[in-house]
N, C-alpha and C positions, 0 to 999 in steps of 0.2 A: 400537250407535246414538250418532250423536252428541248432543250436548248440543239440539239442538233436535227430537229423534226422528226424527231423518230416516237412512236409508240411504243407502248411499255407491253401491252399485246394486241396479237388479230386473232379473233373466235368466227370459227370458220362455222354457221350454222344457225336459226335461228328460233330452231323447234325451243323445247321447256329448260333442255338442260344447258344449249348456245345461250341463251337468252340471261338463265339465270347465271351463267357466269361472267355475263356482260357487265351485268349489271351489279353483281359482287365486286370485282373487279374496279368499277366506278366508285362504289359506297367506300373502297379503300385507300380511295386515293389514284387511281392508276389512269392513264389514258389508255381507251382500247377504241378498237376499229370491231363491229360485226358484219360480217360478210354474209346474204342469201339470197339467194337465186330468186325468193318469191317473197311477196308480203303475206304472212299466213293470212286467214280469212278470218274475218272476224267472228266472236261470239255475239249471237244473242238471245235473250232470255224467251223471249217468242219463239222461238226457234224448237223444233224435237231435239231431246235430250242427245247428245251424239252421242252414236255408239262403240269407239272406244273411252273408258274409264279405266281410273286407275285404284287403287287402295292404298292411300299415301300412308304413310307410315308417322310418327310421330316427330321424328328428326327429320322431315321431309315439309312437314308441316311448318317445322322453327323455322327453316330455312326460307320458304317463302315467308315467315312474319316477318322474321329480320329484313329481307328483300322489302316491308312496307307491302306485300301484294296478299298475304291470305286474307283481311280484311275487306277485299273488293272478292275474294272467290265463294268465302263463306258466303257473305250477304247474297252474292248470285244463286249460285246452286249446290252444296255440297251435303252431304250424309255422312254423320258421325257413325261408326257401328259399334257396338258394347260387346258383341257377344262372335262368338264363332264355333260352329258345329261340322265335324267332319265327323260321315261314315262309309263304311263302305258295302256295295250291293250284295257281291255275294257272301258275306262275312259279317260277323258278332263283331262286336265293339266300334265305339263311339268314342269322340273326343269332343272335350265341351270346353272352351276356353272364355273367358267371362275377366274384362277388363274390373271390372268391382271387387275380383278377388284380390288383386294386386295393387288396388287403391285407386287407379285410375279411371279415367270418366270414358274414354274410348280407347279400341283397342288401333281403330286409322277410320280413316274417312274416306266415302266414295266421291271421286271428281271426276267430269271429263280432260279427258287428254284436251283438248281443245279450248275448252276454258281456261287450265294453267297456262297453257302458251299466249291464250290472248292478255290474261292478265297482267306477265311480264313483259308482253308486246307493248302494252299499252304503258304499263311505268317507264317501260326506256323510252318511248316516244315523247312521254309528258319529259324527260332532259331532267327532273330534279333529283338527284342522286345526295342523299342526306350522308353526311361523312360517317362512318362507325367508327368505335375506341381504335380504330390501328390505324385511322388516320384523322387530322388535322381538317384537312381540305379533301373536297369531293374531285372526283376525277373527272373523266367525261367519255363520251359515246360516240364516234361515230358512225351511222348507220349506211352502208353499202348496199342497197338492192333496187335495184336486182344486179346480180352481178356473179359472176363463179372466177374463182378462180382458175385462172391461166398457168402460170408457172411458180414454181417457189424455188427460191435460190439461198439454200441456209449456208449462211458463213458463219465463221469462227467469232463475229464480236455480235451478229444480228441474221436474222432472217429475213428477207423480203420475197410478198409475197403481191404479183403481178395480176391483175384483174381482167376479165375479159375485155374492156374499153381503154386498158392501158397506162391503168392506176395505179403506182407503184405503192403497197405500205410496207413501210418497214419496222420492225421492232425486237423486241428481245424476246420473245416469244411467241409464238401460235400455234391456237388449240384446235382440233377437227372433233367437231361434234355433230355433223350434219347424216349423222343417223349411218343405219345400218349398212347402206348404200354407199358408203361413205369413196366422194372420187379422189380428195386429197391423201384417203388412207393407203389408194392404191397408189397413189401417185408416189409414194414415199417405200413403196414398198415390203410393206407390211401386209405377213399373212394375214387370211382372217377363218383358220380352219375350221371344220365341227360339225355338225350331227343334221342332217334331214330326218323328221320325224315320221313323213310323211302322213300327217296329218294336217287338218287345218281346225282354227277356231272360229266355232259360228255364235255370232251375237246378235242379241237382241233384246228390248226391252219388254216384260212383259206384266201384266196383272194378274194379280191372283186372288183365290176367295179371302184367305186369311191375310193378314199384316205381316208385312217380313221381319216386324220385331227389331230392327235394328239391329240383326243378325246376318252376318256373310256366314252361308251355307254354303259345304261343297261336297259332292257325293260321289265318292268313284267305281263307275259302272264302267261293263266292258268296252273296250278301246277308246276311255280315257275319263276326264275326271271333268263335271259339271257343277260349276259354279252358278249363286243368284246372290246378287251384289245389291244389296238394298240403297235404294234412288230414294231424295228427300221428297218426289213426288208420292212416296208409297208402292211403285213399281219395284220390280227387281229387271237389274243388268244381268243377263245370264251370259255366260260363254260356257262351252260345251266341246271339247276335243275330241275328234273324228277320224278315222281314217279319212284320206281323202275320198273315195267311194261313198262311204256312208256320209259324208259333208255333204257330195254333193246332193244326194238323194234327199238329206233333211231342207235344204236349198230350195228342192223343187218340191217340197209338199203344199199342198193347199193350206190355209191357216186354221182349218180344223184339223187336218190330218197332224199337222206340227204341235199343235196347240196338245190336242190327246198322248202323242209318243213324247211329248217334253215331260208333260205331267206324270205320267208312267214312270220315267228315267228316274224324277226326281222324288220319286215314291210319293208324292201329292200330300209331300211336308207341308204346306201351303194352301191343299187345297187343290181345287180344279184351276188350271189356266183357263182366263174369263177371256184375254185379250191379249194380242203381240202385233208388236212393230214389225215391216219389212227387216226380214234380214240380211245379215254380210258373212263373211265369212276369211281369212288372213291364214295364209302357212304357220307353221310354227317349225321354229329351226332353233338350236344351238350356235352361238358363234363366240369364238373366243381369239381375238389379237394375240397373235404370239410373243406382241413387244409392243408397249404403247407408248416408247420414245424414241425418237428417231433426230439425231440432230437436237437444233430446238423447238421442236417441233411435238406436240403430244395429243394423245389421244383421250377421248372422253366422252361417255354417254355410251349409246347404243354401236358409237363406232370403232366401240374396243368390245362390247360385251353386248349378247344378245342372248337371252334366256326364257327357257319357256312360261308360258305364262302361268305357270300352275299356281304362282302363290302372290300373281299380280306384283313383283319385285323388280321389274323393269327398271320402272322410272325411279323407285328409291335406292336404285343400284345409282345408278345415273347423277340423282341428286347427293350421293355421299362422294362421287368423284369430284362434283363443285366444290365440297367440303373441304376434300381433301388436297384437292388442287389449291385451293383460294387459301387455305395455311399453309403450306409449304412455299408459296410463293410471298404472303407479309413476312413468313420468317427473314427468308432469303434478302428481303428490305432490309428487314430492322435489324441483320447483322452485315448490311455492306454489302450483298452479294450478289452478284448478278442471279436474275431470275431467272434467266431461262438456261443457266451452268447447264450440264448432264449430271453434278451429284445433286440438284436440287431438285429435278424431274426423276432422277433414278428414285429417288426418296419416295415422291409422288406414285411411282411406279412400282416400287416395292410393294406399300401397303395397300392398294388400290386392286392392283392384280391379282396379289392371292385373295382376296377378299370373293372378287366376282369371280372367278375361279375355280371357288371352294360352294359358293353359292351357284354357279350355273351346273354343276356338277352333283350335287344337291338336290337341286331340282330335276337333274336328267335321271341321279339314281333311285327318288320319289316316282317319276314318271315308267320307268321302268316293270318298278316293282308294281306299282297300282294300275296299272296303265294295260296291263296285259289280263288275260283272262289266266293265267296260269296262278298256281301255289295261293287261293282265297284263304286258306288257311290261314297262311302264312301272313297275309297282310291285317285278316282279324287277328291273330296274335300281336300284331307290332300295333294294332289301336289299343289291343285292351291293355298291354303292358304300358305302353303309356299315359294312358290313363291314369293310370294306377301306382305307378312313381314314381314318386314329385319331383325328383331331380330333372329327369325327362322332362316331364309335365313343364315344369316352368320355364326349361330351354326352348322347347316348342312356342308357349307362350310370349317368350323375347322376342322370339322370332317372325311371331305373327304380329307383335306390336312394334316391328321395326327397333327395336332395341338390340341386335346382331345382325 
């Protein structure tokens, strides 16, 4: 802490985004407090692969490498995918992306959400923050867990967060990163409008007759997209977006019926489905915060934006929030500016809110076109055009690889 006993930053929420922010700020020489209601459950290699996985883009992996956690994630369990194949069930046309065409080793990496959070949390708990080139000395992270924010006093020169046990944390900047149900966002009075899709994503891990070929597969079927994502153990993680009633029916099926229907929906591209884990489902929504900044408080991750899981971009967008906020805060310090000043935080808001809104609405538009049963000829025409028109195809490859 500085001479007045103030922190630089208080981060609320120890999910992947919040913990990455706390680590990044500490490595940059800032003194940080991380507030979390309950300690994350540990990841263990002997446990079944978590049903919630993410397709990490190259820039997300670079951030995790910079925070010195990617080696432990890679050594534990991750699967690089080198190709992506996309096709429609009701029309011709297919897209096939290959990382080798662009001179890259991989388009992305499939990793369990729980593993990413665990690796970040372990690094934070270890308490060793090697300084980056931005700072000659490392900062510190004070972990307040279990704890919740009971009150926030946002003054002109500092923001004070009062915890439920009466502890007062005074800082120049407060970040709400505790997820889509952020109570801090609600306390700040920031609206979070959007759309409920009336769908749920059914998730499971499945074994198939043929190997997954280190390929991310996606087929647009009536009702929503079906993705097969390659896991490190040779199985695939499936994400099947279905209307609520259909999702309930699929969840209630016996194992043999589920495997047969899933194989048919996937057009048996990898042969028969030979085994499946128990299924789970979660509702699909799109939400965009009307603003990211309120005084010295700022939103990041799912607290600011919630997108359709169509392209697995949710966590990647959150990690881009981390990178952008880290950049503007460090730049402000180098200029001798107040890191919680309105003009500093507005710069972050301008950059991230526009990109996140574009991503959310783009995914929403794709879901509207490909998620319905109408105009299959138009979907097929779009896929055929994208596969043959090189500028469009290159753009889609960049998006798939997380370069946009």
